[in-house]
C-alpha positions in Angstrom: -27.3 0.7 -55.7 -25.0 -1.4 -58.0 -25.1 -4.1 -55.4 -28.8 -4.1 -54.4 -30.8 -2.9 -57.4 -32.2 -5.1 -60.2 -30.3 -4.6 -63.4 -33.2 -3.4 -65.5 -34.1 -0.6 -63.1 -30.6 0.2 -61.7 -30.2 3.5 -63.5 -33.6 4.9 -62.5 -33.3 3.7 -58.8 -29.8 5.2 -58.6 -31.2 8.5 -59.8 -34.0 8.3 -57.2 -31.5 7.5 -54.5 -29.3 10.5 -55.4 -32.3 12.7 -55.1 -33.4 11.2 -51.8 -29.9 11.7 -50.5 -30.0 15.3 -51.3 -33.3 15.8 -49.5 -32.0 13.9 -46.4 -28.7 15.7 -46.2 -30.0 18.8 -44.3 -30.5 17.2 -40.8 -27.0 15.7 -41.1 -25.2 19.1 -41.2 -23.9 20.8 -38.1 -25.5 23.9 -36.6 -23.5 26.2 -39.0 -25.2 24.5 -42.0 -22.0 23.1 -43.3 -21.6 19.4 -44.2 -19.8 17.3 -41.5 -19.9 13.7 -42.7 -17.5 12.4 -40.1 -19.8 13.5 -37.2 -23.2 12.8 -38.9 -25.6 10.4 -37.3 -27.8 8.5 -39.9 -29.0 5.2 -38.5 -32.1 3.2 -39.4 -33.6 0.2 -37.7 -36.4 -2.2 -38.9 -39.2 -2.7 -36.3 -41.5 -4.9 -38.4 -41.5 -6.6 -41.8 -44.8 -7.6 -43.3 -44.8 -9.7 -46.4 -47.5 -8.4 -48.7 -46.8 -10.8 -51.5 -44.4 -13.6 -52.3 -43.5 -16.2 -54.9 -40.2 -17.6 -56.1 -39.7 -14.8 -58.5 -41.1 -11.7 -56.8 -41.8 -10.4 -53.3 -43.3 -7.3 -51.8 -42.5 -6.4 -48.2 -43.7 -3.4 -46.0 -41.3 -2.3 -43.3 -41.9 -0.2 -40.3 -38.7 1.6 -39.7 -37.3 4.1 -37.2 -34.5 6.5 -38.1 -32.2 8.8 -36.2 -30.7 11.8 -38.1 -28.5 14.6 -36.9 -24.9 15.7 -36.2 -22.8 15.6 -33.1 -20.8 18.7 -33.9 -23.4 21.4 -33.3 -27.1 22.1 -33.1 -29.6 20.0 -31.2 -29.6 16.3 -30.5 -30.3 14.0 -33.5 -34.0 13.5 -34.1 -36.1 10.3 -34.3 -38.6 9.6 -37.0 -40.8 6.7 -38.2 -41.5 5.6 -41.8 -43.5 3.0 -43.6 -41.4 1.7 -46.4 -42.7 -0.7 -49.1 -40.1 -2.6 -51.2 -40.6 -4.8 -54.3 -38.0 -7.4 -55.0 -37.1 -9.7 -57.8 -34.9 -12.9 -57.8 -31.9 -12.3 -59.9 -28.4 -13.9 -60.0 -29.3 -16.1 -56.9 -30.2 -13.1 -54.8 -33.1 -10.7 -54.1 -32.7 -7.4 -55.9 -34.6 -4.2 -55.4 -37.1 -3.3 -58.1 -38.9 -0.4 -56.5 -39.2 1.4 -53.2 -41.8 3.8 -51.8 -42.1 5.6 -48.4 -44.9 7.2 -46.3 -45.2 8.3 -42.7 -45.1 5.5 -40.3 -46.7 4.7 -37.0 -45.3 7.1 -34.4 -44.8 5.8 -30.8 -44.1 8.3 -28.1 -40.8 8.0 -26.2 -41.1 6.4 -22.8 -41.9 9.2 -20.3 -38.9 7.9 -18.2 -36.4 8.7 -20.8 -35.2 12.2 -21.7 -33.2 13.5 -24.7 -29.5 12.9 -24.4 -26.9 15.5 -25.0 -25.7 16.0 -28.6 -22.2 15.0 -27.7 -23.4 11.7 -26.2 -24.1 10.4 -29.8 -20.5 10.8 -31.0 -19.6 7.1 -30.5 -22.1 6.2 -33.2 -20.6 8.4 -36.0 -19.6 6.6 -39.2 -16.1 5.6 -38.3 -16.8 4.4 -34.8 -19.9 2.2 -35.3 -21.4 0.0 -37.9 -24.9 -0.7 -39.2 -26.3 -4.0 -38.0 -25.4 -7.0 -40.0 -28.5 -9.0 -41.1 -28.4 -12.1 -43.2 -31.8 -13.6 -42.5 -30.3 -17.1 -42.4 -32.5 -19.4 -40.4 -31.9 -23.1 -39.4 -34.4 -25.9 -39.4 -35.6 -25.1 -35.8 -36.6 -21.5 -36.9 -33.7 -19.8 -35.0 -30.5 -18.3 -36.4 -28.3 -20.5 -38.5 -24.6 -20.8 -37.4 -22.6 -17.6 -37.8 -19.1 -17.3 -39.2 -16.2 -17.2 -36.8 -15.4 -13.6 -37.5 -16.1 -10.2 -36.0 -19.0 -9.6 -38.4 -20.4 -13.0 -37.4 -20.3 -12.0 -33.7 -22.0 -8.7 -34.6 -24.8 -10.5 -36.4 -25.2 -13.0 -33.4 -25.5 -10.0 -31.0 -28.0 -8.3 -33.2 -30.1 -11.5 -33.3 -30.0 -11.8 -29.6 -31.4 -8.4 -29.0 -34.2 -8.9 -31.6 -35.2 -12.3 -30.2 -35.3 -10.9 -26.6 -37.7 -8.3 -28.0 -40.1 -10.7 -29.7 -43.6 -10.9 -28.3 -43.3 -14.6 -28.0 -40.5 -14.1 -25.5 -43.1 -12.9 -23.0 -46.1 -15.0 -23.9 -44.8 -18.5 -25.0 -42.6 -20.3 -22.6 -41.9 -23.1 -25.0 -40.7 -20.7 -27.7 -38.6 -18.8 -25.2 -36.9 -21.9 -23.9 -36.2 -23.2 -27.5 -34.8 -19.8 -28.4 -32.5 -19.7 -25.4 -31.3 -23.3 -26.1 -30.5 -22.3 -29.7 -28.6 -19.1 -28.8 -27.3 -19.1 -25.3 -24.1 -20.7 -24.0 -24.7 -24.0 -22.2 -22.8 -22.6 -19.2 -25.4 -20.0 -18.6 -28.5 -21.6 -20.0 -30.1 -22.7 -16.8 -29.7 -19.4 -15.0 -30.8 -17.4 -18.1 -33.9 -19.5 -18.4 -34.8 -18.9 -14.7 -34.2 -15.2 -15.0 -36.1 -14.8 -18.3 -39.0 -16.9 -17.0 -39.4 -14.5 -14.1 -39.2 -11.4 -16.4 -41.8 -12.8 -18.8 -44.1 -13.7 -16.0 -44.0 -10.3 -14.5 -44.7 -8.6 -17.9 -47.6 -11.0 -18.6 -49.2 -10.5 -15.2 -48.7 -6.7 -15.2 -50.3 -6.4 -18.7 -53.1 -9.0 -18.0 -52.1 -11.2 -21.0 -53.4 -14.5 -22.1 -51.3 -17.1 -24.0 -52.1 -15.3 -27.3 -50.7 -12.0 -26.0 -54.1 -10.4 -25.6 -55.7 -8.5 -22.8 -59.2 -9.2 -21.5 -60.6 -6.3 -23.6 -58.9 -7.6 -26.8 -55.8 -5.5 -26.8 -52.7 -7.0 -28.5 -49.2 -7.1 -27.0 -46.7 -5.3 -29.4 -43.1 -5.7 -28.6 -40.3 -5.1 -31.1 -36.5 -4.3 -30.9 -34.5 -2.8 -33.8 -30.8 -2.4 -33.8 -29.6 1.0 -34.9 -25.8 0.5 -34.7 -23.2 -1.8 -33.3 -19.8 -1.2 -31.7 -17.1 -3.7 -31.0 -15.8 -3.6 -27.4 -13.5 -6.6 -27.8 -13.1 -9.5 -30.1 -11.1 -12.7 -30.4 -11.7 -16.1 -32.0 -13.0 -17.4 -28.7 -15.0 -14.5 -27.2 -16.6 -11.2 -28.2 -18.3 -8.3 -26.6 -20.5 -6.1 -28.8 -22.3 -3.0 -27.8 -25.7 -2.3 -29.5 -27.8 0.9 -29.8 -31.3 -0.2 -29.9 -34.9 1.0 -30.3 -37.5 -1.1 -28.4 -41.3 -0.6 -28.8 -43.5 -2.1 -26.2 -47.1 -1.8 -25.1 -50.7 -2.8 -25.8 -52.4 -2.0 -29.1 -56.0 -1.3 -28.2 -58.5 1.2 -26.9 -56.6 1.8 -23.5 -54.3 4.6 -24.2 -52.7 4.2 -20.7 -51.0 1.0 -22.0 -50.2 2.3 -25.4 -47.0 1.3 -27.2 -44.0 3.5 -26.3 -40.5 3.5 -27.6 -37.3 3.3 -25.5 -33.8 3.9 -26.8 -31.2 1.6 -25.0 -27.6 0.7 -25.2 -26.8 -2.9 -24.4 -23.8 -5.1 -24.3 -24.0 -8.6 -25.6 -21.1 -11.0 -24.5 -20.6 -14.0 -26.7 -18.4 -17.1 -26.8 -17.6 -19.5 -29.7 -19.2 -22.9 -28.9 -20.8 -25.6 -31.0 -19.8 -24.1 -34.3 -21.5 -20.7 -33.7 -21.5 -17.6 -31.5 -23.6 -18.1 -28.3 -24.6 -15.4 -25.8 -23.3 -15.4 -22.2 -25.0 -12.2 -21.1 -27.2 -9.4 -22.5 -26.7 -6.3 -20.3 -28.5 -3.0 -20.7 -26.6 0.2 -20.1 -27.3 3.9 -20.1 -30.0 4.9 -22.7 -29.1 7.0 -25.8 -32.2 9.0 -26.6 -32.8 11.2 -29.7 -35.1 14.1 -29.8 -38.7 12.8 -30.2 -41.0 13.2 -33.1 -43.6 15.9 -32.7 -46.2 15.0 -30.1 -48.9 15.9 -32.6 -47.8 13.1 -34.8 -48.3 10.3 -32.2 -50.5 7.5 -33.6 -53.5 6.2 -31.7 -52.9 3.1 -29.8 -55.3 0.9 -31.7 -53.4 1.4 -34.9 -50.4 -0.5 -33.7 -52.3 -3.7 -34.1 -51.2 -3.4 -37.7 -47.6 -4.4 -36.6 -48.6 -6.7 -33.8 -48.2 -10.5 -33.8 -45.3 -12.7 -34.8 -46.1 -12.6 -38.5 -44.9 -9.0 -38.7 -41.6 -9.6 -37.0 -38.5 -8.6 -38.8 -36.1 -11.3 -40.1 -33.6 -12.6 -37.7 -30.1 -11.4 -38.3 
């Protein structure tokens, strides 16, 4: 809080954070009810970020987040939840500082019916000492894609995070020009042609199967909603020339509209992003999905009607690029 909070409200926000931490601690304890910080799972990803107000002094942003909370040393699998978080920011000391924060229940997407809850022990690799929260800078170059990353392990983690988020953007499936520019900005030249061919085929299949036009809408007005959030990252290997980063991600995909058969669903995936250092930044050579890591779902009674997801549809609600 000393780092992120505005100076004039730091004391009150710190007190609020302490109280919130106390309320949130229960799901992180093992089955016996004892605290077990080293095996706790507490990861949060941002699925959408909607700017409600902005000037050079203040900003208000509403986030749609997904969280996974639990412990790997007893009890059931960690559980998923969704929140709507509104933050107010002020510009101080050449940075955006937190002025206030409020939370409410968020849109709840059901887990893809093809995924089942993982075993509790399967989450162990994402405990605090073995995995890191995603690194997000929000730095964007003039072309609208990520600015150059530092030649460090944290730079490679940020580049991998960006890659997964960009592959989950709705424009990836509906706008060939955007997709090709994104790949040119982020992929290694050695794999660019093959990656473009592969992703064009994937996007075409999704568009045809969903019956989408170029605006990402179906014939009955439904809106394509796709989002990917990164819950955690793990280094597989790193050198100054190449890196391999494993991501634990949450992806939401579907149609926001009256047709519940195409409703947005959530899938929890692990993927490996391989990168090389080229042209002064980290560039991807492959993005490879692996076995899913699926938390226990939110209550089925909490699932939000499909039409409500239009609130987070469209590119204007996309999260910042890492």
